[in-house]
C-alpha positions in Angstrom: 16.0 31.3 -3.0 13.9 28.2 -4.5 10.5 29.4 -5.9 7.8 26.8 -6.8 6.1 27.0 -10.3 2.8 28.5 -10.7 0.2 26.1 -9.4 -3.0 25.2 -11.5 -5.8 27.6 -11.0 -8.1 24.6 -9.5 -5.4 24.2 -6.6 -5.3 27.8 -6.1 -9.0 28.1 -5.3 -8.8 25.2 -2.6 -11.8 23.3 -1.5 -12.7 19.8 -2.3 -14.6 19.6 -5.4 -15.0 15.9 -6.9 -13.9 17.1 -10.3 -10.5 18.4 -8.8 -9.8 15.4 -6.4 -10.5 13.2 -9.6 -8.0 15.3 -11.7 -5.1 14.7 -9.3 -6.1 11.3 -8.5 -3.1 9.6 -10.3 -0.4 7.7 -8.8 -2.7 6.7 -6.0 -4.8 4.5 -8.2 -1.9 2.2 -8.9 -1.4 1.9 -5.0 -5.1 1.2 -4.7 -5.1 -1.5 -7.5 -2.1 -3.2 -6.1 -4.0 -3.7 -2.8 -7.6 -4.3 -3.8 -7.1 -7.9 -4.8 -5.0 -8.8 -1.7 -5.4 -6.7 1.3 -8.9 -6.0 0.7 -10.8 -8.9 -1.1 -8.7 -11.7 0.8 -7.3 -10.3 4.2 -10.2 -8.2 5.0 -12.8 -10.6 4.5 -10.6 -13.4 6.3 -10.4 -11.1 9.2 -14.3 -10.5 9.4 -14.8 -14.3 9.2 -12.3 -15.1 12.1 -12.8 -11.9 14.5 -16.3 -10.8 13.5 -16.9 -7.0 13.6 -14.5 -6.5 16.6 -11.5 -5.5 14.3 -13.4 -2.9 12.3 -11.3 0.0 14.0 -8.1 -1.3 12.5 -9.1 -0.2 9.0 -9.7 3.4 10.3 -6.5 3.5 12.3 -4.7 1.9 9.8 -5.8 4.2 7.0 -5.4 7.3 8.8 -1.8 6.1 10.0 -0.7 5.2 6.7 -2.6 7.7 4.7 -0.8 10.6 6.9 2.7 9.3 6.2 2.1 8.9 2.6 0.9 12.5 2.3 3.8 13.7 4.2 6.3 11.8 1.9 4.7 13.1 -1.2 4.2 16.6 0.2 8.1 16.6 0.7 9.0 15.6 -2.8 6.1 18.1 -4.1 7.8 21.1 -2.4 11.5 20.2 -2.8 11.8 18.0 -5.8 13.9 15.6 -3.6 12.7 12.3 -2.6 12.6 11.9 1.1 14.9 8.8 0.9 17.5 11.0 -0.4 17.2 13.4 2.5 17.4 10.5 4.8 20.7 9.5 3.4 22.3 12.8 4.3 20.6 13.7 7.4 19.8 10.6 9.8 22.0 10.7 12.7 24.7 7.6 12.4 26.6 6.0 9.6 25.9 8.0 6.3 23.2 6.4 4.4 22.3 3.6 6.9 18.3 4.5 7.0 17.6 4.4 3.4 20.0 1.2 3.1 17.9 -0.3 6.0 14.6 0.6 4.3 16.0 -0.7 0.9 16.7 -4.1 2.4 13.4 -4.6 3.8 11.7 -3.7 0.8 14.0 -5.9 -1.3 13.2 -8.7 1.1 9.5 -8.1 0.9 9.2 -7.9 -2.8 9.3 -11.8 -3.5 6.7 -12.6 -0.7 4.3 -10.2 -2.1 4.7 -11.3 -5.7 4.5 -14.9 -5.0 1.5 -14.5 -2.4 -0.7 -13.0 -4.8 0.3 -15.1 -7.8 -0.3 -18.3 -5.6 -3.7 -17.0 -4.3 -4.7 -16.4 -8.1 -2.9 -19.8 -9.3 -5.1 -21.5 -6.8 -8.3 -20.0 -7.8 -7.9 -21.0 -11.2 -6.9 -24.5 -10.4 -9.9 -24.8 -8.4 -12.1 -24.1 -11.2 -11.3 -27.5 -12.5 -8.6 -27.3 -14.8 -4.9 -27.1 -14.5 -2.2 -27.1 -12.1 -1.8 -24.3 -9.3 2.0 -23.9 -9.3 2.1 -23.7 -13.0 -0.6 -21.2 -13.2 1.3 -19.0 -10.5 4.5 -19.0 -12.3 2.8 -18.4 -15.6 0.9 -15.6 -14.0 4.0 -14.1 -12.5 5.8 -14.1 -15.9 3.1 -13.0 -18.3 2.5 -10.1 -16.0 6.4 -9.1 -16.0 6.6 -9.3 -19.7 3.5 -7.1 -20.2 4.8 -4.6 -17.7 8.2 -4.6 -19.3 6.8 -4.0 -22.7 4.1 -1.6 -21.4 1.1 -3.5 -23.2 -1.4 -3.5 -20.6 -3.2 -0.4 -21.5 -6.3 -2.0 -23.0 -6.6 -4.7 -20.4 -6.0 -1.9 -17.4 -9.4 -0.1 -18.9 -11.0 -3.4 -18.9 -9.9 -3.9 -15.4 -10.8 -0.6 -13.9 -14.5 -1.3 -15.3 -14.6 -4.7 -13.9 -13.1 -4.0 -10.5 -15.1 -1.0 -10.2 -18.3 -2.9 -10.8 -17.2 -5.7 -8.6 -16.6 -3.0 -5.6 -20.0 -1.5 -6.2 -21.7 -5.2 -6.1 -19.6 -5.9 -2.9 -20.9 -2.7 -1.4 -24.8 -3.3 -2.4 -23.9 -7.1 -0.7 -23.2 -5.5 2.6 -26.7 -4.2 2.7 -28.3 -7.4 1.4 -26.3 -9.2 3.9 -28.1 -7.3 6.6 -25.2 -7.3 9.1 -25.6 -6.4 12.9 -25.4 -2.9 12.4 -24.9 -2.2 16.3 -21.9 -4.7 16.0 -20.6 -2.8 13.1 -20.6 0.5 15.2 -19.0 -1.4 18.0 -16.3 -2.8 16.0 -15.2 0.8 15.2 -14.2 1.1 18.7 -10.8 -0.3 19.7 -11.2 -3.1 22.3 -10.4 -6.8 23.0 -10.6 -9.2 20.2 -10.1 -13.2 20.0 -10.7 -15.7 17.4 -14.4 -16.7 17.0 -15.4 -19.8 18.8 -15.9 -21.9 15.5 -12.4 -21.3 14.2 -10.6 -23.6 16.9 -12.7 -26.5 15.9 -13.0 -26.1 12.3 -9.7 -24.5 11.5 -7.4 -25.5 14.5 -4.1 -24.2 12.6 -5.2 -20.6 12.6 -5.3 -20.2 16.4 -1.7 -21.4 16.5 -1.0 -17.9 15.3 -1.1 -15.0 17.7 -4.3 -12.8 17.1 -1.8 -9.8 16.9 0.3 -11.7 14.1 -3.2 -12.4 12.4 -4.3 -8.6 12.6 -0.9 -7.1 12.0 -0.6 -9.3 8.8 -4.0 -7.6 7.8 -2.7 -4.0 8.5 0.3 -4.7 6.5 -1.8 -5.5 3.3 -4.1 -2.6 4.1 -3.5 -0.2 1.7 0.1 -1.5 0.8 3.4 -1.1 2.6 6.7 0.6 2.2 7.9 -1.5 -0.5 4.7 0.3 -2.5 5.0 3.7 -0.9 8.3 4.6 -1.6 7.7 3.9 -5.3 4.4 5.8 -5.0 6.3 8.9 -3.9 8.8 8.4 -6.7 6.1 8.1 -9.3 5.2 11.7 -8.6 8.2 12.6 -10.7 6.1 11.6 -13.7 3.5 14.1 -12.7 5.6 17.0 -12.2 3.8 18.5 -9.3 5.2 21.6 -7.4 9.1 21.5 -7.6 9.1 18.5 -9.9 7.8 20.6 -12.5 10.4 23.2 -12.3 12.5 23.7 -15.6 15.7 23.4 -13.3 14.7 20.6 -11.1 17.8 18.5 -12.0 19.9 21.7 -11.1 17.7 22.1 -7.8 18.7 18.5 -7.0 22.3 19.0 -7.2 22.0 22.3 -5.2 20.3 20.3 -2.3 22.8 17.4 -2.5 25.7 19.7 -1.9 24.2 21.5 1.0 25.4 20.8 4.5 23.1 18.0 6.2 21.4 19.9 8.7 21.0 23.0 6.5 17.5 24.4 5.8 16.1 23.8 2.2 16.3 27.4 0.7 12.6 27.8 -0.1 11.3 31.3 -0.4 9.7 32.6 2.7 8.0 35.3 0.4 3.9 35.3 1.2 3.4 34.6 -2.5 5.6 31.8 -2.7 4.4 30.1 0.6 0.8 30.5 -0.7 2.1 28.8 -4.0 3.4 25.8 -1.8 0.0 25.6 0.1 -1.8 25.3 -3.3 0.6 22.6 -4.5 0.1 20.9 -1.2 -3.4 20.1 -2.4 -2.3 17.7 -5.3 -0.8 15.1 -3.0 -3.5 15.6 -0.6 -6.4 14.9 -3.1 -4.4 11.8 -4.8 -3.8 10.2 -1.1 -7.5 10.9 0.0 -9.2 9.4 -3.1 -6.9 6.3 -2.8 -7.1 5.8 0.9 -10.7 6.5 1.3 -11.6 4.0 -1.5 -9.3 1.5 -0.2 -11.0 1.9 3.3 -14.5 1.6 2.3 -13.7 -1.6 0.1 -11.8 -3.0 3.2 -14.7 -2.4 5.3 -17.3 -3.8 2.9 -15.4 -7.0 2.6 -14.7 -7.2 6.3 -18.4 -6.7 7.1 -19.6 -9.3 4.5 -16.6 -11.5 5.9 -18.4 -11.2 9.4 -22.1 -11.4 8.2 -21.9 -14.2 5.7 -18.5 -16.1 6.2 -18.4 -16.0 9.8 -22.0 -17.1 9.9 -21.5 -20.2 7.7 -17.9 -20.9 9.7 -16.2 -20.5 6.5 -12.4 -18.9 6.3 -10.4 -17.8 3.4 -7.3 -20.0 4.2 -4.8 -22.4 2.9 -5.1 -22.9 -0.9 -8.5 -21.5 -1.0 -8.5 -17.8 -0.1 -10.8 -16.5 -2.9 -13.7 -18.9 -3.4 -16.0 -18.1 -0.7 -16.0 -14.2 -1.3 -18.2 -15.1 -4.6 -21.0 -15.2 -2.1 -20.7 -11.4 -1.4 -21.7 -10.9 -5.3 -24.4 -13.8 -5.4 -26.5 -12.3 -2.3 -26.9 -9.2 -4.9 -28.3 -11.7 -7.7 -27.2 -15.4 -8.4 -25.7 -14.6 -11.7 -23.0 -12.3 -10.3 -21.5 -15.4 -8.7 -20.0 -16.2 -12.2 -19.2 -12.7 -12.8 -17.0 -13.0 -9.9 -14.7 -15.4 -11.5 -13.9 -12.8 -14.2 -13.7 -9.8 -11.8 -11.3 -11.6 -9.3 -9.1 -12.7 -11.9 -9.0 -9.5 -13.4 -8.2 -7.8 -10.1 -5.6 -10.0 -9.1 -3.7 -9.9 -12.2 -4.0 -6.4 -12.1 -2.0 -6.7 -8.8 0.5 -8.7 -10.2 1.0 -6.4 -13.1 1.3 -3.3 -10.9 3.8 -4.5 -8.6 6.7 -5.0 -11.2 6.4 -1.0 -11.8 6.0 0.1 -8.3 8.9 -2.2 -7.1 11.1 -0.8 -9.6 10.4 2.6 -8.5 10.9 1.7 -4.7 14.3 0.2 -5.6 15.4 3.1 -7.5 14.4 5.9 -5.0 15.9 3.7 -2.3 19.4 2.9 -3.8 19.6 6.3 -5.6 19.7 8.0 -2.1 23.2 6.5 -1.4 24.5 5.5 -5.0 25.6 7.9 -7.6 25.7 5.0 -9.9 22.2 4.1 -9.7 21.1 7.8 -9.9 23.0 7.8 -13.1 21.2 4.8 -14.5 17.8 6.1 -13.7 14.7 4.0 -12.7 14.6 2.4 -16.1 18.4 1.4 -15.8 17.7 -0.8 -12.8 14.4 -2.4 -13.6 16.0 -5.4 -15.0 17.8 -6.3 -11.7 14.5 -5.6 -9.8 12.6 -7.9 -12.2 15.3 -10.6 -12.0 15.3 -10.2 -8.0 11.6 -10.6 -7.6 11.1 -12.9 -10.2 13.7 -15.6 -9.1 12.8 -15.0 -5.5 9.1 -15.4 -6.3 9.2 -18.5 -8.2 11.5 -20.2 -5.4 8.9 -19.2 -2.9 6.1 -20.8 -5.0 7.9 -23.9 -5.3 8.0 -24.3 -1.7 4.2 -25.0 -1.8 3.5 -22.4 0.8 0.1 -20.9 0.8 -1.0 -17.1 0.5 -0.9 -16.1 4.2 2.3 -18.1 4.9 4.3 -16.2 1.8 3.2 -12.6 2.9 3.3 -12.9 6.5 6.9 -11.9 7.2 6.7 -9.0 4.5 3.4 -7.8 5.6 4.7 -7.5 9.2 8.1 -6.0 8.7 7.7 -4.0 5.1 4.1 -3.2 5.6 3.7 -2.3 9.3 7.1 -1.9 11.0 9.0 -0.3 7.9 5.8 2.2 7.8 6.4 3.3 11.3 10.2 4.0 11.1 9.7 6.0 7.8 7.2 8.0 9.3 9.7 8.8 12.2 12.1 9.9 9.6 9.8 12.3 8.0 9.2 14.0 11.2 12.8 14.4 11.7 13.9 15.8 8.2 10.7 18.2 8.3 11.9 19.6 11.7 15.6 19.9 10.8 15.6 20.6 7.0 11.9 22.4 6.3 11.9 26.2 6.7 9.1 27.2 9.3 6.8 28.2 6.8 7.0 24.9 4.9 6.5 22.5 7.7 4.0 19.9 8.5 0.8 21.3 9.9 0.3 20.7 13.7 -2.6 18.3 12.7 -0.6 16.4 10.1 2.5 16.2 12.5 0.3 14.9 15.1 -1.2 12.1 12.9 2.2 11.2 11.8 3.5 10.8 14.9 0.9 8.9 16.7 0.8 6.6 13.4 4.5 6.0 13.3 4.5 5.1 17.0 1.3 2.8 16.5 2.7 1.0 13.4 6.2 0.7 14.9 5.0 -0.9 18.2 2.6 -3.2 16.4 5.4 -4.3 14.1 7.5 -5.1 16.7 5.0 -7.1 18.9 4.1 -8.9 15.8 7.7 -9.8 14.9 8.3 -10.9 18.4 5.2 -13.0 18.6 6.1 -14.5 14.9 9.4 -15.5 16.2 8.0 -17.0 19.3 9.8 -14.5 21.7 6.6 -13.7 23.1 3.1 -15.5 23.2 
């Protein structure tokens, strides 16, 4: 029988103290930094401008749905030492390995879209400040971030970025109250209902209504909190935290033992009460990490969306085309005019941090996806496949930048397929392996299982509708 190592005392005690939550807030911080610059600051404010308060519910639903599947994924690797993708490669009905290969293909196709989109957004913003060429900036940012990531030379900049990004978030939250939004409208927007583009959008931005409202909203939900191109790597990053079975001294041997099992055999975790209690304690580590990351992202997204409705919507300004970052400076200027200048530094740091972080996240995602079906990839390790990920993402992103497409056009396919649809089917896979392979004592709770199930259905259906609308199969 497999037994988990002894958990730290603070996990044994249970409860939600701020100190304990922050202590176990690790990989989630990387994912948060990946999305604040794009999913929150750009897309959330854009949705607020074009829809008003009516889609605030999407933040709540999207955060809960994605947070539940991320926790279920991270919980699995913590309890077993095995990435869910590896289990998918053995257990899912059909040809061996088809499910992780499908997810890998979706993620690989998504990497260049998001990398190019964020680089273009920042390049356009820098060019708008009065000097330089937007395309040259975008390519330069992409390559500079890749070199820094490869060399691991971002430590000092990362600390500065955390301080600056943190201050920007605080100022945006203060800006919500300074803007004096329609609080009844805010509360009403938390309840799902019909939504449509604001009347001014068709007059001032006629190209936006050409896109289905569902495509517009699903692109936002894909950017909210990241997508499977981030989450598969997020789960893999827990290997470095050594939580639960990942910290077992024989974790490699355990991995080989699990790989040799029959596909439908139960993972041989000890059912002794003291071992089950250890598992419950260890479950709190990925739970705290996920909660800190997704709560922060939800609050930030809500703040940007409310400001987008109260400030940009009122002024009939929409972040679009080659100008997706400029208008948001008003969120900080409402607190004090001097902060409009601070915004320039803050948004550059935040967006550059996003471009920097995606290289490492994408490398982990690719490794965990392909290692599930390839012994050669497992032997190489995450570091061994980094060059291929960098080349694929870099060349693909540069080619997409060269097309001259804007931020929204670049990220739309990746956001719909990788950010929403893939999340839905991944959640369904988690439910399947939990039922087939996990001992009864170690399965998801009824609440978690329900959240993952409902979230998976919601994300899958939204993804399918948006894909059909984007392909103009349905209107």
